[in-house]
KOLSETI-731791 format. One record per residue: y, x, z of N, C-alpha, C, CB in turn; residue number from 1. Coordinates in steps of 0.05 Angstrom, whole numbers. Atoms other than C-alpha are relative to their C-alpha. Glycine has a CB too. Layout:
<minus>
Y,X,Z,Y,X,Z,Y,X,Z,Y,X,Z,NUM;
...
</minus>
This chain:
<minus>
10,-17,-22,1292,2044,944,-31,1,-1,9,-11,27,1;
29,1,1,1220,2022,936,-11,20,-20,-10,-28,-6,2;
9,-19,20,1213,2061,872,4,29,8,15,-5,-27,3;
-6,-28,-8,1246,2123,902,-21,10,20,27,1,13,4;
19,-9,-20,1199,2126,961,-28,4,-12,-2,-19,23,5;
26,-3,13,1137,2115,919,0,25,-18,-6,-25,-17,6;
-1,-24,17,1160,2170,872,-3,24,18,26,1,-15,7;
3,-22,-18,1165,2216,932,-28,4,9,18,-4,24,8;
27,-2,-12,1096,2200,958,-22,3,-20,-5,-23,17,9;
21,-5,19,1058,2208,893,-6,29,-1,9,-10,-29,10;
7,-28,-1,1019,2274,895,9,14,-26,-29,4,4,11;
-7,-16,23,1048,2327,849,-6,29,6,30,-3,-7,12;
4,-29,-3,1034,2401,837,26,12,9,-11,13,-25,13;
-24,-13,-9,1083,2449,870,-6,29,6,12,-14,25,14;
3,-29,-5,1095,2521,889,9,7,28,17,16,-21,15;
-5,-7,-27,1094,2527,964,-16,26,6,-8,-22,20,16;
13,-24,-10,1078,2596,991,2,2,30,11,26,-14,17;
0,-6,-29,1058,2611,1063,13,-23,16,14,26,6,18;
-14,23,-11,1077,2541,1084,-10,-5,29,-4,-24,-17,19;
5,6,-28,1077,2541,1161,-29,5,8,7,-28,6,20;
28,-4,-6,1007,2569,1163,-19,-18,-15,-5,-4,29,21;
17,18,16,982,2517,1114,-20,16,-17,17,-17,-19,22;
17,-14,19,955,2560,1058,15,24,-9,-9,-18,-24,23;
-13,-24,7,970,2631,1039,7,1,-30,-16,23,7,24;
-4,-1,29,966,2620,964,16,-23,-10,-27,1,-15,25;
-13,23,12,1003,2575,917,-17,-25,4,7,5,-30,26;
15,25,-5,983,2504,935,-4,-15,-25,14,-17,21,27;
4,19,22,952,2457,886,-2,-28,10,-26,8,-16,28;
0,28,-8,947,2382,887,-22,-6,20,-3,-18,-24,29;
22,6,-19,880,2381,922,6,10,28,-26,12,-11,30;
-6,-11,-26,902,2426,978,21,-16,14,8,29,-2,31;
-21,16,-12,964,2385,990,-12,-25,13,21,-9,-21,32;
12,25,-10,921,2324,1000,-21,4,22,-11,-15,-22,33;
24,-3,-17,864,2354,1040,1,22,21,-23,4,-17,34;
1,-23,-19,884,2415,1080,28,8,7,-15,23,-11,35;
-26,-11,-8,943,2439,1120,6,-2,29,21,-15,-15,36;
-10,0,-28,976,2456,1185,25,-17,2,6,30,8,37;
-21,19,-3,1024,2404,1210,11,1,29,-9,-29,-7,38;
-13,4,-26,1074,2403,1268,27,-12,-5,2,27,16,39;
-24,16,3,1139,2367,1281,21,14,-17,12,-7,27,40;
-21,-14,15,1185,2421,1254,-9,9,-28,9,24,15,41;
11,-10,26,1139,2439,1196,-22,-19,-10,-12,28,4,42;
18,20,11,1108,2377,1165,5,-3,-30,5,-28,15,43;
-5,-1,29,1105,2393,1091,-16,-21,-15,-7,28,-10,44;
14,18,17,1088,2342,1039,13,1,-28,1,-29,11,45;
-10,-3,27,1095,2351,964,23,20,0,9,-27,-12,46;
-22,-19,2,1161,2385,948,21,-6,21,12,0,-28,47;
-19,6,-21,1192,2369,1015,-12,1,27,12,-27,-5,48;
8,-1,-28,1186,2359,1089,5,-26,13,15,23,15,49;
-3,24,-17,1176,2301,1137,10,9,27,-27,-16,2,50;
-11,-6,-27,1217,2302,1201,8,-26,13,24,20,-2,51;
-8,24,-15,1240,2254,1255,29,2,9,-19,-4,24,52;
-27,3,-8,1312,2234,1264,5,-29,8,20,10,-23,53;
1,28,-10,1306,2170,1305,-21,-16,-16,27,-13,-3,54;
21,12,17,1259,2150,1248,-12,22,-17,11,-24,-17,55;
12,-20,18,1211,2187,1202,15,1,-26,-30,-7,-5,56;
-15,-4,24,1249,2217,1144,-14,20,-18,29,10,7,57;
10,-19,20,1231,2255,1081,23,13,-14,-19,-14,-20,58;
-20,-14,14,1275,2309,1053,-12,15,-24,15,20,19,59;
9,-12,24,1265,2333,982,12,28,-3,7,-17,-25,60;
-10,-27,1,1271,2409,974,17,6,-25,-23,19,1,61;
-17,-5,24,1301,2404,904,28,-9,4,-12,-15,-23,62;
-27,11,-3,1360,2361,924,11,2,29,0,-29,-8,63;
-6,0,-29,1359,2367,1001,11,-27,9,20,22,7,64;
-7,27,-7,1370,2292,1002,-23,-13,17,7,-17,-24,65;
19,13,-18,1335,2251,1057,-1,-30,-4,6,7,28,66;
4,29,1,1306,2181,1055,-21,-7,21,-9,-9,-28,67;
21,8,-19,1266,2141,1106,-28,0,-12,7,-28,11,68;
27,-1,9,1191,2148,1100,-11,-29,0,-18,19,18,69;
7,29,1,1182,2075,1080,1,-10,-29,19,-16,18,70;
0,11,27,1163,2038,1017,0,-31,1,-24,10,-16,71;
0,29,-3,1169,1967,1044,23,-12,-16,3,-8,30,72;
-21,12,17,1208,1924,994,22,-12,17,-12,-22,-18,73;
-24,12,-13,1279,1905,1016,2,7,30,-1,-29,-3,74;
-1,-8,-29,1270,1941,1083,27,13,5,-23,19,7,75;
-25,-12,-8,1335,1959,1118,-4,23,19,19,-21,12,76;
8,-23,-16,1298,2011,1160,11,-1,29,9,25,-13,77;
-9,3,-28,1325,1984,1226,-19,-16,17,27,-14,0,78;
18,17,-16,1270,1936,1247,-25,16,9,-9,-24,-16,79;
23,-14,-12,1209,1955,1288,-24,1,-19,-8,-13,26,80;
22,0,19,1162,1938,1230,5,17,-24,-6,-28,-8,81;
-5,-20,21,1194,1989,1184,-19,23,4,30,10,0,82;
20,-22,-2,1142,2043,1169,13,25,13,-11,7,-27,83;
-13,-24,-11,1193,2098,1185,5,-2,30,27,4,-14,84;
-3,4,-29,1203,2068,1254,-26,-2,15,17,-24,5,85;
26,3,-13,1129,2059,1268,-15,26,4,-17,-19,-17,86;
19,-22,1,1099,2126,1253,6,24,18,-2,10,-28,87;
-4,-20,-21,1132,2169,1306,9,27,-9,-24,2,16,88;
-12,-26,3,1148,2242,1311,-14,18,-20,-1,14,26,89;
15,-18,17,1094,2275,1269,-21,-14,-16,-12,23,16,90;
20,14,17,1061,2230,1217,-13,18,-20,13,-24,-14,91;
14,-15,20,1011,2255,1167,-7,-18,-24,-27,12,11,92;
5,15,24,1006,2230,1095,-26,9,-12,23,3,-20,93;
26,-6,11,936,2226,1067,-10,-24,-16,-21,8,22,94;
11,21,17,908,2185,1009,16,-26,1,-29,-5,9,95;
-18,23,1,968,2138,1005,2,-16,26,-10,-19,-22,96;
-5,11,-26,967,2124,1079,16,20,17,-27,-7,15,97;
-13,-16,-20,1012,2149,1134,-15,-3,27,31,-7,3,98;
16,1,-25,970,2167,1196,18,10,23,-25,18,-2,99;
-16,-8,-23,1000,2173,1265,-15,-6,26,28,-13,0,100;
13,3,-26,975,2181,1337,19,-13,20,-9,27,10,101;
-15,13,-22,999,2138,1395,-17,0,25,9,-28,-8,102;
15,1,-25,980,2133,1468,16,-16,21,-6,28,11,103;
-11,12,-24,992,2095,1532,-17,10,23,1,-32,-1,104;
15,-7,-24,972,2115,1602,13,-11,25,-3,31,3,105;
-11,11,-24,981,2089,1672,-21,-3,21,13,-27,-6,106;
19,4,-23,947,2066,1736,-6,-29,3,13,11,26,107;
9,27,-5,906,2003,1745,-8,-3,29,-23,-7,-19,108;
11,8,-26,893,1969,1811,-28,-11,-4,19,-20,16,109;
28,8,5,817,1962,1814,-12,-15,24,-17,24,-7,110;
10,14,-23,811,1927,1881,-6,17,24,-24,-16,-7,111;
6,-14,-25,799,1946,1954,19,24,4,-29,10,0,112;
-20,-21,-4,862,1988,1952,-4,24,-18,0,8,28,113;
6,-23,18,834,2033,1898,16,-2,-26,-30,1,-6,114;
-15,-2,26,871,2056,1836,-16,18,-19,28,11,5,115;
15,-15,21,846,2084,1770,20,7,-22,-24,-17,-11,116;
-17,-10,22,883,2126,1719,-13,-7,-26,6,30,3,117;
12,7,26,873,2102,1648,16,13,-23,-1,-31,-4,118;
-12,-11,24,887,2130,1579,-9,-18,-23,-7,30,-5,119;
7,15,24,890,2088,1515,14,13,-24,8,-30,3,120;
-11,-15,23,900,2132,1454,-10,-12,-26,-6,30,1,121;
8,11,26,898,2111,1381,9,17,-23,12,-29,-3,122;
-9,-9,26,899,2138,1311,5,-25,-17,-20,20,-13,123;
-7,23,17,935,2087,1267,7,10,-28,24,-15,13,124;
-9,-7,27,952,2085,1194,15,-24,-12,-24,8,-18,125;
-15,21,14,1001,2047,1150,-3,5,-30,30,1,8,126;
3,-2,29,989,2034,1076,28,3,-12,-14,-24,-12,127;
-25,-3,14,1045,2061,1032,3,-20,-23,2,28,-10,128;
-1,20,21,1028,2007,982,8,-28,11,-27,-2,-14,129;
-4,27,-11,1028,1945,1027,15,0,26,-26,-13,3,130;
-12,-2,-27,1059,1970,1093,-17,-12,22,28,-13,0,131;
19,11,-20,998,1940,1128,-9,22,20,-24,-13,-13,132;
8,-19,-20,983,1975,1194,-28,-7,12,20,1,23,133;
26,5,-13,913,1983,1224,-7,24,18,-22,-4,-21,134;
9,-21,-18,880,2023,1279,-26,12,-11,-6,-12,29,135;
23,-14,10,831,2075,1254,-20,6,22,9,27,-13,136;
18,-7,-22,803,2096,1322,15,-1,26,-12,28,-4,137;
-10,-1,-28,815,2085,1396,-18,20,15,-1,-28,14,138;
15,-17,-17,795,2137,1447,14,2,27,-3,29,-12,139;
-11,4,-27,805,2141,1522,-4,25,18,-14,-23,13,140;
6,-24,-16,787,2212,1544,23,21,-1,-25,13,-9,141;
-22,-19,1,854,2246,1528,24,-11,-13,-9,25,-13,142;
-25,6,13,926,2240,1509,6,21,-22,24,-1,21,143;
-5,-19,21,940,2272,1441,26,14,3,-2,-13,-27,144;
-25,-16,0,992,2328,1439,11,-3,-28,-5,30,8,145;
-8,9,26,1032,2300,1382,17,19,-16,15,-26,2,146;
-20,-15,16,1087,2349,1363,-8,29,-5,26,0,14,147;
4,-29,-1,1055,2417,1374,-19,12,-20,-9,7,26,148;
17,-12,20,1005,2425,1318,-26,-15,-5,-6,28,6,149;
26,11,9,949,2390,1279,-10,18,-22,3,-30,-10,150;
10,-12,24,903,2416,1226,-17,-20,-15,-16,26,6,151;
15,18,17,879,2373,1169,-17,16,-19,19,-19,-16,152;
19,-14,16,816,2402,1137,-17,-20,-15,-18,20,17,153;
14,21,14,791,2357,1082,9,-27,12,-30,3,2,154;
-7,26,-13,788,2289,1116,-2,1,31,-19,-22,-10,155;
3,-4,-29,781,2318,1186,27,9,13,-22,21,7,156;
-25,-6,-14,843,2317,1231,-7,11,27,18,-26,2,157;
4,-13,-26,839,2367,1288,25,0,16,-10,29,-5,158;
-23,0,-18,885,2362,1348,-9,6,28,15,-28,-2,159;
4,-5,-28,892,2379,1421,7,-25,16,16,25,10,160;
-7,21,-19,890,2327,1476,-4,10,29,-18,-25,-5,161;
2,-7,-29,896,2330,1552,-7,-25,17,26,13,10,162;
6,23,-18,868,2287,1608,23,-3,21,-26,5,15,163;
-24,1,-16,935,2300,1643,-5,7,30,13,-27,-2,164;
6,-10,-27,900,2326,1706,7,-20,22,15,24,5,165;
-7,20,-21,903,2262,1748,-9,10,28,-13,-27,-6,166;
5,-10,-27,908,2279,1822,7,-22,20,15,26,6,167;
-5,22,-19,901,2227,1877,4,11,28,-24,-20,-1,168;
-5,-10,-27,932,2240,1945,-14,-18,21,30,2,5,169;
14,15,-21,909,2214,2012,8,-29,3,5,14,26,170;
-9,28,-1,949,2151,2003,-7,-16,-24,31,0,4,171;
9,13,24,918,2134,1937,20,1,-24,-5,-29,6,172;
-19,-4,22,978,2154,1895,-11,20,-20,28,9,10,173;
10,-18,21,959,2186,1828,23,12,-15,-19,-16,-19,174;
-21,-14,15,1002,2239,1796,-13,13,-24,14,21,18,175;
10,-13,24,993,2267,1726,23,17,-12,-9,-21,-21,176;
-20,-18,12,1028,2319,1683,-7,6,-29,2,26,16,177;
5,-8,28,1036,2338,1610,-12,28,-1,26,-1,-16,178;
11,-27,-1,1018,2409,1631,-20,2,23,22,21,3,179;
18,-5,-22,958,2431,1672,-26,-15,-1,13,-6,25,180;
25,14,2,906,2380,1654,-20,15,-18,4,-28,-11,181;
20,-12,18,841,2398,1618,9,-4,-29,-28,-12,5,182;
-9,1,28,857,2414,1546,-25,-2,-18,16,26,-7,183;
23,5,17,808,2387,1494,7,5,-29,-10,-29,4,184;
-2,-1,30,797,2402,1420,-14,-25,-10,-12,26,-12,185;
11,25,10,786,2336,1384,3,-2,-30,15,-24,13,186;
-1,3,29,775,2313,1313,-6,-29,-7,-21,19,-14,187;
6,27,11,778,2246,1276,-3,2,-30,23,-20,8,188;
4,2,28,750,2235,1207,17,-23,-11,-30,-4,-8,189;
-19,20,9,806,2198,1170,-13,-21,-18,22,14,-15,190;
13,19,18,758,2165,1122,-19,-19,15,-16,15,-21,191;
20,16,-14,705,2140,1171,9,-9,28,-25,16,3,192;
-9,6,-27,743,2138,1237,-17,13,22,0,-29,4,193;
17,-13,-20,689,2181,1272,17,19,17,-23,15,-14,194;
-15,-16,-19,718,2213,1334,-19,19,15,16,-18,21,195;
16,-19,-15,691,2277,1366,18,16,19,-16,19,-19,196;
-13,-18,-19,715,2311,1429,-18,24,4,6,-15,28,197;
17,-24,-1,689,2382,1425,1,14,28,9,20,-21,198;
1,-10,-27,703,2393,1499,24,17,7,-25,16,4,199;
-22,-16,-11,749,2435,1542,2,26,-16,-4,6,29,200;
-4,-25,15,780,2494,1505,-8,24,18,29,3,-9,201;
5,-23,-18,773,2539,1567,-4,-10,28,23,20,-1,202;
5,7,-28,744,2533,1637,5,23,19,-29,-9,2,203;
-2,-24,-17,756,2604,1662,24,1,17,0,23,-17,204;
-24,-1,-17,824,2588,1692,-1,-20,23,24,-7,-17,205;
2,20,-22,798,2535,1740,3,13,27,-27,-14,-2,206;
-1,-14,-26,797,2588,1795,28,5,9,-15,26,-2,207;
-27,-7,-6,872,2597,1793,17,-25,7,13,15,-23,208;
-16,23,-8,918,2549,1831,22,-7,-19,11,4,28,209;
-22,5,17,974,2558,1782,-7,-13,-27,14,25,-6,210;
9,11,26,933,2537,1721,1,-30,-1,-28,10,-6,211;
0,29,-1,929,2465,1744,28,-12,-5,-11,-10,26,212;
-27,10,5,1005,2460,1734,12,13,-25,17,5,24,213;
-12,-16,21,1014,2505,1674,-16,2,-26,7,27,10,214;
16,-6,24,956,2508,1625,7,-18,-23,-30,-4,7,215;
-6,15,24,968,2487,1554,-15,13,-23,30,-1,-5,216;
13,-10,24,932,2495,1487,15,-10,-25,-30,-9,-1,217;
-15,8,24,964,2494,1418,-15,11,-25,28,12,0,218;
11,-10,26,933,2498,1348,21,15,-15,-11,-24,-17,219;
-19,-18,14,967,2556,1312,-4,-1,-30,-4,28,10,220;
5,0,28,934,2550,1244,-29,6,-6,18,19,-15,221;
28,-5,8,871,2568,1206,-1,22,-21,-13,-25,-10,222;
5,-21,20,842,2625,1165,-30,2,-3,13,27,9,223;
29,-4,6,773,2632,1132,-17,-20,15,-8,28,8,224;
14,22,-12,750,2564,1158,-1,1,30,-28,-1,-11,225;
-1,-1,-30,767,2582,1230,28,-9,9,-5,29,10,226;
-24,11,-12,818,2544,1270,7,17,24,-5,-30,9,227;
-8,-18,-22,858,2587,1319,17,-16,20,16,24,-11,228;
-12,15,-22,881,2559,1386,13,19,20,-20,-19,13,229;
-15,-15,-20,934,2591,1430,-3,-14,27,30,4,-7,230;
5,12,-27,917,2580,1504,15,17,21,-30,-1,7,231;
-17,-15,-19,964,2598,1561,-1,-14,27,29,1,-10,232;
-1,11,-27,966,2590,1637,11,20,19,-29,-9,9,233;
-8,-17,-22,995,2618,1701,-21,1,21,27,-9,11,234;
19,-2,-22,950,2644,1755,11,-10,26,-9,29,3,235;
-12,7,-25,1000,2630,1810,19,-23,-3,15,25,12,236;
-20,20,-1,1042,2571,1829,26,13,10,-8,-24,19,237;
-26,-10,-8,1116,2590,1833,18,-23,8,13,17,-22,238;
-20,20,-8,1169,2551,1871,24,3,-19,8,3,30,239;
-25,-1,16,1235,2535,1837,16,24,8,16,-26,2,240;
-15,-22,-11,1268,2586,1882,-11,27,-9,1,0,30,241;
12,-25,10,1218,2640,1863,5,5,-29,-31,-1,5,242;
-5,-3,29,1227,2628,1789,29,8,-5,-6,-26,-15,243;
-28,-7,3,1303,2631,1796,5,29,8,17,-18,18,244;
-4,-28,-8,1300,2697,1833,-12,19,-20,-13,5,28,245;
12,-17,21,1253,2726,1781,17,2,-24,-28,-11,-7,246;
-18,-1,23,1300,2706,1726,24,16,5,8,-29,-8,247;
-24,-15,-7,1360,2734,1762,-6,30,1,10,-9,27,248;
7,-28,-1,1323,2800,1771,-9,12,-27,-23,5,21,249;
6,-9,27,1309,2804,1697,-29,-1,-9,9,28,-3,250;
28,4,8,1235,2785,1696,-1,-17,-24,-16,-12,24,251;
5,16,24,1213,2760,1628,-20,-22,8,-10,17,-24,252;
18,21,-9,1184,2692,1645,-24,-3,-17,16,-26,1,253;
23,1,17,1137,2696,1587,-23,18,10,6,8,-29,254;
20,-18,-11,1102,2753,1623,-14,-11,24,13,26,7,255;
14,12,-23,1083,2707,1680,-24,-17,-9,19,-18,16,256;
23,15,11,1032,2673,1634,-21,18,-11,10,-19,-23,257;
23,-12,14,963,2695,1612,-5,-14,-26,-25,0,19,258;
4,12,26,954,2684,1538,-28,7,-11,22,9,-20,259;
26,-4,12,886,2676,1504,-1,-12,-28,-22,-12,18,260;
3,10,27,862,2663,1434,-29,-11,-4,5,23,-21,261;
26,12,5,805,2616,1416,-2,-8,-29,-5,-25,18,262;
4,8,28,774,2601,1349,-23,-21,-2,-7,25,-17,263;
19,21,5,736,2541,1324,-9,2,-28,11,-29,6,264;
11,-2,27,690,2549,1265,-4,-28,-11,-27,16,0,265;
0,27,10,701,2486,1224,-25,-6,-17,24,-5,-17,266;
26,4,14,634,2497,1187,-22,-5,20,-6,24,-18,267;
22,2,-19,588,2507,1247,8,-17,24,-8,27,10,268;
-11,16,-22,632,2466,1295,-5,13,27,-14,-28,-1,269;
3,-14,-26,630,2519,1349,27,12,8,-21,23,-3,270;
-24,-10,-11,686,2539,1395,-6,24,18,14,-22,17,271;
5,-24,-15,691,2609,1425,26,15,3,-21,18,-14,272;
-24,-17,-4,741,2659,1452,0,21,-23,0,14,28,273;
-2,-17,23,766,2702,1395,2,29,9,25,-7,-17,274;
-4,-28,-5,762,2778,1391,28,9,-6,-20,16,-16,275;
-28,-6,6,833,2777,1364,17,-7,24,9,-16,-25,276;
-19,8,-21,891,2777,1414,12,-27,-6,22,22,3,277;
-13,25,4,931,2714,1423,19,1,-23,15,-9,26,278;
-16,0,25,962,2698,1356,25,-18,3,-17,-9,-24,279;
-24,17,1,1032,2671,1344,2,-12,-28,25,16,6,280;
-1,12,27,1020,2657,1270,-25,8,-15,26,10,-16,281;
23,-6,17,962,2653,1222,0,-18,-25,-27,-3,16,282;
6,15,24,950,2631,1150,-21,15,-16,26,-5,-17,283;
22,-12,15,901,2649,1095,6,29,-8,-6,-16,-24,284;
-8,-27,8,940,2713,1079,7,18,24,22,-1,-19,285;
-12,-16,-21,964,2736,1147,-7,-10,28,30,1,-3,286;
-1,8,-28,961,2736,1222,18,20,15,-28,-2,13,287;
-20,-15,-15,1011,2760,1274,-6,-2,29,29,-10,-7,288;
1,1,-29,1006,2780,1347,17,22,11,-29,3,9,289;
-17,-19,-14,1044,2820,1399,-18,18,17,21,-13,17,290;
15,-20,-15,1012,2884,1427,16,7,25,-7,25,-17,291;
-15,-5,-25,1035,2885,1500,-1,29,9,-11,-18,22,292;
3,-28,-7,1010,2956,1510,21,17,-15,-28,10,-4,293;
-18,-15,16,1050,2984,1453,28,-12,-1,-10,2,-29,294;
-25,15,2,1105,2932,1459,10,-1,-30,22,12,18,295;
-4,1,28,1100,2924,1384,-11,-26,-12,-13,24,-14,296;
12,22,16,1089,2867,1334,-20,12,-19,22,-15,-15,297;
21,-8,19,1025,2874,1294,-3,-23,-20,-27,5,15,298;
1,20,22,1025,2839,1227,-21,9,-20,28,-3,-13,299;
19,-5,21,966,2836,1180,8,-19,-23,-30,-5,9,300;
-10,16,23,988,2813,1111,-13,10,-26,31,0,-2,301;
13,-6,26,946,2813,1047,-13,28,1,21,-1,-22,302;
16,-24,-2,901,2869,1071,14,24,12,-10,7,-26,303;
-15,-22,-12,956,2913,1100,8,-6,29,26,6,-17,304;
-8,2,-28,974,2926,1173,28,12,3,-21,13,18,305;
-27,-9,-5,1046,2932,1196,5,-1,30,21,-18,-15,306;
-6,-3,-29,1071,2954,1265,31,1,2,-14,24,13,307;
-29,2,-1,1143,2934,1281,11,-3,28,9,-24,-17,308;
-14,4,-25,1192,2936,1338,12,-28,-1,23,21,5,309;
-9,28,1,1196,2860,1342,-16,-16,21,-5,-11,-29,310;
12,18,-20,1181,2805,1392,-14,-23,-15,20,-10,21,311;
15,21,15,1126,2762,1361,-19,-15,18,-15,13,-23,312;
18,14,-18,1097,2730,1422,-1,-30,-6,10,3,29,313;
-1,28,6,1119,2660,1401,18,-5,-25,10,-16,24,314;
-19,10,20,1152,2622,1343,6,20,-22,26,-7,13,315;
-3,-18,23,1140,2669,1285,-12,-13,-25,-14,27,6,316;
12,8,25,1123,2659,1212,2,23,-20,13,-26,-11,317;
0,-20,22,1106,2702,1151,3,-16,-26,-26,17,0,318;
-6,15,24,1138,2675,1088,7,20,-22,24,-19,5,319;
-5,-17,23,1134,2712,1022,5,29,7,23,-11,-16,320;
-3,-29,-7,1125,2781,1053,21,6,20,5,15,-25,321;
-21,-4,-21,1177,2771,1107,-9,-12,26,27,-12,-9,322;
6,10,-26,1166,2764,1181,25,-12,13,-12,23,18,323;
-23,13,-13,1212,2714,1216,-7,-4,30,6,-27,-14,324;
4,3,-29,1220,2714,1292,22,-18,11,0,28,14,325;
-20,19,-7,1256,2652,1313,13,5,27,-12,-28,-1,326;
-11,-4,-27,1264,2670,1387,21,22,0,-23,6,19,327;
-19,-22,1,1301,2734,1370,20,-2,-23,-14,27,-1,328;
-18,6,22,1336,2705,1308,2,24,-19,28,-6,11,329;
2,-23,18,1312,2763,1265,-20,-6,-22,-7,26,15,330;
21,-1,20,1273,2773,1201,-4,28,-9,5,-19,-24,331;
7,-27,8,1237,2835,1175,-13,0,-27,-20,11,21,332;
12,-4,26,1221,2857,1105,-24,18,4,21,12,-21,333;
24,-16,-5,1149,2881,1109,-3,24,-19,-25,-18,-2,334;
3,-22,19,1153,2924,1047,14,26,8,10,-9,-27,335;
-14,-24,-9,1204,2971,1078,5,1,30,26,3,-15,336;
-2,2,-29,1201,2950,1152,29,-3,10,-12,25,13,337;
-28,3,-7,1276,2935,1152,4,-25,17,18,0,-25,338;
-7,22,-18,1306,2889,1205,26,-13,-9,2,10,29,339;
-24,15,9,1357,2834,1188,5,-22,20,-5,-10,-28,340;
-9,22,-17,1396,2781,1225,-2,-26,-15,29,5,10,341;
0,27,12,1390,2706,1213,27,-13,0,-20,-17,15,342;
-27,10,1,1464,2697,1224,2,-29,11,10,1,-28,343;
-5,27,-9,1486,2624,1230,-26,-17,0,20,-13,-18,344;
25,15,0,1414,2602,1218,-20,11,21,-13,1,-28,345;
17,-12,-20,1388,2637,1280,-19,-19,14,17,13,21,346;
18,20,-13,1358,2573,1309,-20,-13,-19,17,-21,13,347;
18,13,20,1323,2554,1245,-27,15,-2,14,0,-28,348;
27,-11,5,1249,2565,1231,-5,1,-30,-22,-17,15,349;
7,-3,28,1227,2592,1164,-27,-14,-3,-2,30,-9,350;
24,16,2,1174,2543,1140,-14,1,-27,6,-29,6,351;
12,0,27,1162,2553,1065,16,17,-19,-4,-29,-10,352;
-13,-13,22,1179,2589,1001,-4,-18,-24,-11,30,-5,353;
2,20,21,1195,2541,945,21,5,-21,2,-29,11,354;
-18,-4,23,1226,2551,876,19,23,5,17,-26,-4,355;
-15,-25,-5,1248,2622,893,20,-1,22,14,8,-26,356;
-18,2,-23,1281,2600,957,-16,-2,26,18,-26,-3,357;
12,2,-27,1265,2606,1031,10,-26,13,8,25,17,358;
-7,26,-13,1263,2538,1066,1,4,30,-21,-22,-8,359;
-4,-2,-28,1291,2537,1136,5,-27,12,24,19,7,360;
-2,27,-12,1288,2478,1184,8,3,30,-26,-15,-3,361;
-7,3,-28,1319,2460,1251,7,-29,5,25,19,7,362;
-3,28,-6,1312,2390,1279,2,-16,-26,24,-5,18,363;
-3,16,24,1339,2344,1224,14,15,-23,15,-25,6,364;
-14,-16,20,1371,2401,1184,-20,16,-17,21,18,13,365;
16,-16,19,1339,2434,1123,18,14,-19,-21,-19,-15,366;
-15,-16,19,1368,2490,1082,-19,17,-17,21,18,15,367;
16,-19,16,1343,2534,1026,19,23,-9,-12,-15,-25,368;
-15,-24,5,1366,2605,1014,-14,17,-20,5,16,26,369;
11,-20,18,1356,2653,957,-3,26,15,18,3,-26,370;
2,-27,-12,1337,2725,971,27,12,6,-16,18,-19,371;
-27,-11,-3,1410,2745,962,14,-14,23,16,-3,-25,372;
-13,14,-22,1434,2691,1010,-12,7,26,-2,-30,-5,373;
13,-8,-25,1382,2711,1062,11,27,8,-30,0,-4,374;
-10,-27,-6,1405,2784,1058,29,-1,9,-4,18,-24,375;
-29,2,-6,1478,2763,1062,5,-9,29,13,-19,-19,376;
-3,8,-28,1466,2734,1132,6,24,18,-24,-15,10,377;
-4,-24,-15,1467,2806,1157,30,6,4,-13,24,-13,378;
-29,-7,1,1542,2810,1141,17,-20,15,9,3,-28,379;
-16,20,-13,1563,2748,1179,6,7,29,-16,-27,-1,380;
</minus>
């Protein structure tokens, strides 16, 4: 087992195209090691994918066989010190280390009846050679959003964190939430451990009561050295009863949110609102958004613009000239604008093109389909 895992984690050249917003061109060894978009469902490494199924697992795209992400000799992968059990939901492999973010938060009694909300977040790493774990950096100004999207640019790991919007009532009770707190763009240098919080992604929603319970930011990907961040919030607070009535009357709940697009220039280190509409997908060859006025999907791919009758507000990808819309369980051939069904793989996300096959993923399942097999889903 030790030999098998080490063989998996040795960098090799491969042929990934449009890998989850990683890179639009064929990847080479350097890009695999130094640049890429990572999220829980789409964590590509070498000729496979890392995912979490109670423990961190690696599935090889050639064989579709999975093994725990661990190289510890004689490890049975059940103990807490097994690397696969330590690294959590969305680990990142870089320079023979597995990096992973953790956090704790709570309330401390500080005396005189006063309480204080605390955050203790860490970037940790485990050596794939020795299984030794160490803390790279501690920070206390935000809880990292672990599953929704990182971007690794060289040795710089970009991620979103939130202060969880702590709110103290008249009795001294402090409440927090995963949604609604201030959303920060942060970066840690994996080589030096330097941590930078670039500040709040957006302050313009502070005037709306609903934003304090709904705002969220997500890194979508990068193009031309610019990181794109999807930002969403509700202006109004809705009660459970109001939301139920809206759903029953056919209101699309996605339309109750305001969506914005922000970009961070990774060269100048500046964050600004983008002139582009809120994107649902971006890589070096393409970007995708939904035009609410036209009620059309707008896809830019390798210098060409496509306008389709498709819902691309969320959960889309462009893989080898095909647009995949996970929420509607459809895919579209850009060359002829044709629409196709995903059939039994409707819940799967298209994440890569490898060895003339489309790689689809859903939770702990990974499949690969040839062009003919993808087209055949229409007939199911």
